[in-house]
C-alpha positions as CSV (number, residue, x, y, z in Angstrom):
1,M,10.0,27.4,26.4
2,I,12.4,25.8,28.9
3,L,11.6,26.1,32.7
4,V,14.6,25.9,35.1
5,T,13.9,25.4,38.8
6,G,16.5,26.2,41.4
7,A,17.5,28.9,38.9
8,T,19.5,31.0,41.3
9,G,21.8,28.3,42.5
10,T,25.2,27.1,41.3
11,I,23.9,24.8,38.6
12,G,20.7,26.6,37.8
13,T,22.3,29.9,37.1
14,E,24.8,28.3,34.7
15,V,22.0,26.4,32.9
16,V,20.0,29.6,32.5
17,R,23.0,31.4,31.1
18,L,24.0,28.7,28.6
19,L,20.4,28.3,27.4
20,A,20.1,32.1,26.9
21,E,23.4,32.1,25.0
22,R,22.0,29.5,22.6
23,G,18.9,31.7,22.0
24,E,16.5,29.4,23.8
25,R,13.4,30.8,25.5
26,V,14.1,30.4,29.2
27,R,11.9,30.8,32.2
28,A,13.6,30.8,35.6
29,M,11.6,29.7,38.7
30,T,12.7,31.1,42.1
31,R,11.1,32.0,45.4
32,N,12.8,35.4,45.3
33,P,12.3,36.9,41.8
34,A,13.2,40.4,43.0
35,G,16.7,39.2,44.0
36,A,17.3,37.3,40.7
37,S,19.4,38.8,37.9
38,L,19.1,36.3,35.1
39,P,18.9,36.4,31.3
40,A,15.4,34.8,31.4
41,Q,11.8,35.4,32.2
42,V,11.9,35.2,36.0
43,V,8.8,33.9,37.8
44,W,7.9,33.2,41.4
45,G,7.4,29.6,42.3
46,D,7.3,27.3,45.3
47,F,7.2,23.5,45.1
48,D,4.7,23.6,48.0
49,D,2.3,25.9,46.1
50,R,0.5,24.1,43.3
51,D,-0.9,27.3,41.8
52,S,2.6,28.7,41.4
53,L,3.8,25.5,39.7
54,D,0.9,25.6,37.3
55,S,1.7,29.2,36.4
56,A,5.4,28.5,36.0
57,L,4.7,25.5,33.7
58,A,2.2,27.3,31.4
59,G,3.4,26.9,27.8
60,V,6.6,25.0,28.9
61,D,8.0,22.4,26.6
62,A,10.9,21.2,28.7
63,L,11.8,21.3,32.4
64,F,15.1,21.2,34.3
65,L,14.2,19.9,37.7
66,L,16.6,20.9,40.5
67,D,16.0,21.3,44.2
68,A,18.1,22.2,47.2
69,P,19.3,19.2,49.1
70,G,17.0,18.0,51.9
71,A,14.3,15.6,52.9
72,W,11.7,17.7,51.1
73,I,13.1,16.6,47.7
74,E,10.7,13.7,47.4
75,R,7.6,15.9,48.1
76,H,8.8,18.6,45.8
77,D,9.7,16.2,42.9
78,L,6.4,14.5,43.1
79,A,4.4,17.7,43.2
80,M,6.3,19.1,40.2
81,L,5.9,15.9,38.2
82,D,2.2,15.8,38.9
83,A,2.0,19.3,37.5
84,V,4.2,18.3,34.5
85,R,1.7,15.6,33.6
86,S,-1.2,18.0,33.8
87,H,0.5,20.5,31.5
88,G,1.7,18.0,29.0
89,V,5.4,19.0,29.3
90,R,7.3,16.9,26.8
91,K,10.7,16.6,28.4
92,V,12.2,16.6,31.9
93,V,15.8,16.6,32.9
94,K,16.3,15.9,36.6
95,L,19.4,16.7,38.7
96,S,19.8,13.8,41.1
97,A,22.8,12.5,43.0
98,I,25.5,9.9,42.5
99,G,24.6,6.5,44.0
100,T,20.9,7.1,44.0
101,G,19.1,3.7,44.3
102,E,22.4,1.9,44.7
103,N,23.1,2.2,48.4
104,S,20.2,2.5,50.9
105,A,22.6,4.0,53.5
106,L,23.0,7.2,51.4
107,R,20.4,9.7,52.6
108,V,20.7,12.0,49.6
109,G,20.1,9.1,47.2
110,G,17.0,8.2,49.1
111,W,15.7,11.8,48.8
112,H,16.0,11.6,45.0
113,L,14.9,8.0,44.3
114,P,11.1,8.5,44.5
115,G,11.4,11.4,42.0
116,E,13.5,9.3,39.6
117,R,11.0,6.5,39.7
118,A,8.0,8.8,39.1
119,L,9.9,10.5,36.2
120,R,10.6,7.2,34.5
121,A,7.0,6.1,34.9
122,G,5.6,9.3,33.5
123,P,4.8,10.3,30.0
124,A,7.5,12.9,29.5
125,A,10.8,12.0,27.8
126,W,13.4,12.0,30.6
127,T,17.1,12.2,31.4
128,I,18.5,11.8,34.9
129,L,21.8,13.3,35.9
130,R,23.6,11.9,38.9
131,P,26.7,14.1,39.6
132,S,29.5,13.4,42.1
133,S,30.8,15.9,44.6
134,F,30.9,19.5,43.2
135,A,34.2,21.4,43.0
136,T,32.4,24.4,44.3
137,N,31.8,22.6,47.6
138,T,35.3,23.7,48.5
139,L,34.4,27.3,48.4
140,H,33.3,27.0,52.0
141,W,37.0,26.6,52.8
142,A,37.7,30.2,51.6
143,S,37.2,32.0,54.8
144,A,39.5,29.6,56.7
145,I,42.1,29.9,54.0
146,R,42.0,33.6,54.1
147,A,42.3,33.5,57.9
148,G,45.3,31.1,57.8
149,Q,43.2,28.4,59.5
150,P,43.4,24.7,58.7
151,I,40.8,22.9,56.5
152,S,38.6,20.4,58.3
153,N,38.8,16.9,56.8
154,L,35.9,14.6,57.6
155,T,36.6,12.0,55.0
156,G,40.3,11.0,55.5
157,N,41.8,9.7,52.3
158,G,38.5,8.8,50.7
159,A,38.5,10.0,47.1
160,Q,35.7,11.2,44.8
161,G,35.4,12.1,41.1
162,V,35.0,15.8,41.9
163,I,33.2,17.6,39.1
164,D,33.1,21.1,37.9
165,P,29.5,22.4,38.0
166,R,30.0,23.9,34.6
167,D,30.3,20.4,33.1
168,I,27.0,19.4,34.8
169,A,25.3,22.5,33.4
170,E,26.6,21.8,29.9
171,V,25.3,18.2,30.1
172,A,21.9,19.5,31.3
173,V,21.7,21.9,28.4
174,A,22.6,19.2,25.9
175,A,19.8,16.9,27.3
176,L,17.3,19.8,27.3
177,T,17.9,20.9,23.8
178,T,18.5,17.7,21.8
179,P,16.7,14.3,21.6
180,D,19.8,12.3,21.9
181,H,19.7,11.7,25.7
182,A,16.1,10.6,26.3
183,G,15.8,7.6,28.6
184,R,19.4,7.9,29.8
185,T,20.8,8.1,33.3
186,Y,24.2,9.7,33.5
187,T,26.6,9.5,36.4
188,L,28.7,12.6,36.1
189,T,32.2,12.8,37.5
190,G,35.4,14.7,36.9
191,P,38.4,13.0,35.3
192,E,40.3,12.0,38.5
193,L,39.7,10.7,42.0
194,L,40.6,13.3,44.6
195,S,40.5,13.2,48.4
196,T,40.3,16.2,50.6
197,P,44.1,16.3,51.1
198,D,44.5,16.1,47.3
199,Q,42.2,19.1,46.8
200,V,44.0,21.1,49.5
201,D,47.3,20.3,47.8
202,I,46.0,21.5,44.5
203,L,44.8,24.7,46.1
204,R,48.2,25.2,47.8
205,K,49.9,25.1,44.3
206,V,47.3,27.3,42.6
207,L,47.2,29.9,45.4
208,G,50.9,29.7,46.2
209,R,50.4,29.6,49.9
210,Q,50.5,27.2,52.8
211,I,47.1,25.6,53.8
212,G,46.8,23.4,56.8
213,I,44.5,20.4,57.2
214,V,43.1,18.7,60.3
215,D,41.1,15.5,60.7
216,V,37.8,16.0,62.4
217,P,35.9,13.0,63.9
218,L,32.4,12.6,62.5
219,D,30.8,12.8,66.0
220,V,32.4,16.2,66.5
221,A,31.4,17.4,63.0
222,K,27.8,16.3,63.7
223,R,27.7,18.3,66.9
224,Q,29.1,21.3,65.1
225,M,26.5,21.0,62.3
226,I,23.7,20.9,64.8
227,A,25.1,23.8,66.7
228,A,25.2,25.8,63.5
229,G,21.4,25.3,63.0
230,R,21.0,22.0,61.1
231,T,18.5,19.5,62.3
232,P,19.8,16.3,63.9
233,E,18.2,14.3,61.1
234,F,20.1,16.4,58.4
235,A,23.3,16.1,60.4
236,E,23.1,12.4,60.8
237,G,22.4,12.0,57.0
238,A,25.4,14.2,56.2
239,M,27.6,12.1,58.5
240,H,26.4,8.9,56.7
241,G,27.5,10.5,53.5
242,Q,30.9,11.5,54.9
243,R,31.5,8.0,56.3
244,H,30.6,6.5,52.9
245,I,33.2,8.7,51.2
246,A,35.8,7.9,53.9
247,E,35.4,4.2,53.3
248,G,35.9,4.6,49.6
249,G,32.2,4.2,48.6
250,N,32.3,7.2,46.2
251,A,35.6,6.4,44.5
252,R,34.0,6.2,41.1
253,L,34.8,7.7,37.7
254,T,32.8,7.6,34.5
255,D,33.2,8.8,30.9
256,D,29.6,10.2,30.8
257,V,30.7,13.9,30.5
258,H,32.8,12.9,27.5
259,T,30.0,10.8,26.1
260,V,27.6,13.7,26.1
261,L,29.8,16.7,25.4
262,G,32.5,15.1,23.3
263,H,35.3,16.3,25.5
264,A,36.8,15.4,28.9
265,A,35.5,16.8,32.1
266,R,37.4,19.8,33.5
267,T,39.9,19.0,36.2
268,Y,39.7,20.4,39.8
269,A,43.0,22.2,39.2
270,R,41.4,24.1,36.3
271,W,38.3,24.9,38.4
272,A,40.6,26.2,41.2
273,H,42.6,28.3,38.8
274,D,39.4,29.9,37.4
275,H,38.1,30.6,40.9
276,R,41.3,31.5,42.7
277,A,39.9,35.1,43.4
278,A,37.3,33.5,45.7
279,F,40.2,32.3,48.0
280,D,42.3,35.4,48.0
């Protein structure tokens, strides 16, 4: 039995689908089982409710550990890994973030680092996945594109190894179902470095329409984020990340997707073509 947390999100949904297609026994943990339509045994679970973790882990052999971004990741990771030890789960694959442990200014990496350390120190076989920026992050541009409004650019010409979440999910499934990746940390990127203007240009070509772009100062973006309901701490952490990208700090490519899957990572152009309906 393989337990997938964060099972209704972008990566979790795809991991569940791929595991089910392989004929694996899959259990999907979510805080809203009634709203989940997944090819798996769906169970209620909350990282802050130990009884629910114990129930979700009963009889589980392997765990895909994924949590929504936020300062709570450390608390949630440590709670789940404590339960993992109690239940004798043999394998854990954790979704982390690029740069974790490498740059103390990156808030997201700080959220994941305690969980990474606890996982390495624990008895379970482990694999850590550190993906770069998701191609699906650009879906939040869709409403602006449909309305003919410009895309906000917070990162200038800073480029990243934008990755298709389908590649992340395929790597996770390989790590969950074979022994070949135990004790490995993979930094997962797409095949090319792309800035926000680069991605907008690709969307222009795929969609066959004009798309504007406007630079937004980080202090303005921070105020907008807080006005939209984010906490000042979250907004400040997000701006640290945007500044890091703008300064070239995430301009990094690896061959880890190819190493695991035996083929190159998908391009952003391919992702955009496959998801063009979301922008129309």
